[in-house]
N, C-alpha and C positions, 0 to 999 in steps of 0.2 A: 484530514490533514489540517494542521494549523498554520498560522501565518508564516513562521520561519521556513517551513517546507515549501510553501507556495512561493515565497520570495526567491528561494534558491532555484526553484523551477523556472521562474521568470528570467532570472539571470542566465540560466543555462540555455533557455530559448534564444535570448539575445546573442549569446556567443555563437549559436548555430545559424543565425539569421544573416544571409548574405547582404541584406540591406542596412545592417548596423555597422557603424564606423569602427575601425580598429581601436580608436581611443575608447569608445563605449564598451567594446569587448574586453579591453584591458581592465576597465573599471569593474565590469561584471565579474571577471576572474578574481579580482581583489576582494570584492564583496562576498563572493562565494567562500573564499578562504576564511574570511572573518566570521561569516555565519556558521561555517562548519566547525569552528573552534568554540562557538558559543554553547554552553551547557544546555540552554533551553532548546536549541536546535537538535542537539544529540538526543535529549529525552523525547522530543517530538518524533524523531525518526525511529527510535526504538519502539515507542508506543504504536506508531503506524505499522511497523513490521509485524508486531504481535497481532494487531487487528487484522492485518492482511492475511496472516497465516490462519487465524481462526475462521476468517471468511472462506478461505479455500477448503479447510476441513469441512465446514458446514456444506459447502457446495458439493463436495464429494459424497457426503451422506445423502443429500437431496437427489443427486444423480442416481445413487443406489436405489432409491425408492421408485424411480421411473424406468430402471433398466429391466427389460423383460428376461434377461439372461441371469439375473440374480435370484438366489433362493428366497423363499418367504422368511426363513429364519434370519438371513442377512438384512432383509428389508425391515423386519421387526426390530432388530438391533439398531439399525440406522434411525428408525422412527423414535425409539426410546432415547437415544443419544440426543437427537434434535429436540425432543420434548423437554428433556432435562435442561438443555441449554436455552430453552424457550426460543428456539430458532424456527419453529413452525407453529 
């Protein structure tokens, strides 16, 4: 994640924190609205989503390798995919 995504996360945490004043929460909401309209934030979020999806796919293939209920053919396929992606 890059800076805009982390900043938005910080503001969201402030909004949900019972120890933060309503004035600060209002400021956080305004800041989130501005950041979400920023093209850099949008590009960062899209890139993060793509990375996250790829991570989940790789995790599924890695789980296949360790699952005793999966055929050797499926394990070999998973191994080939992960090697091609240089994920193992």
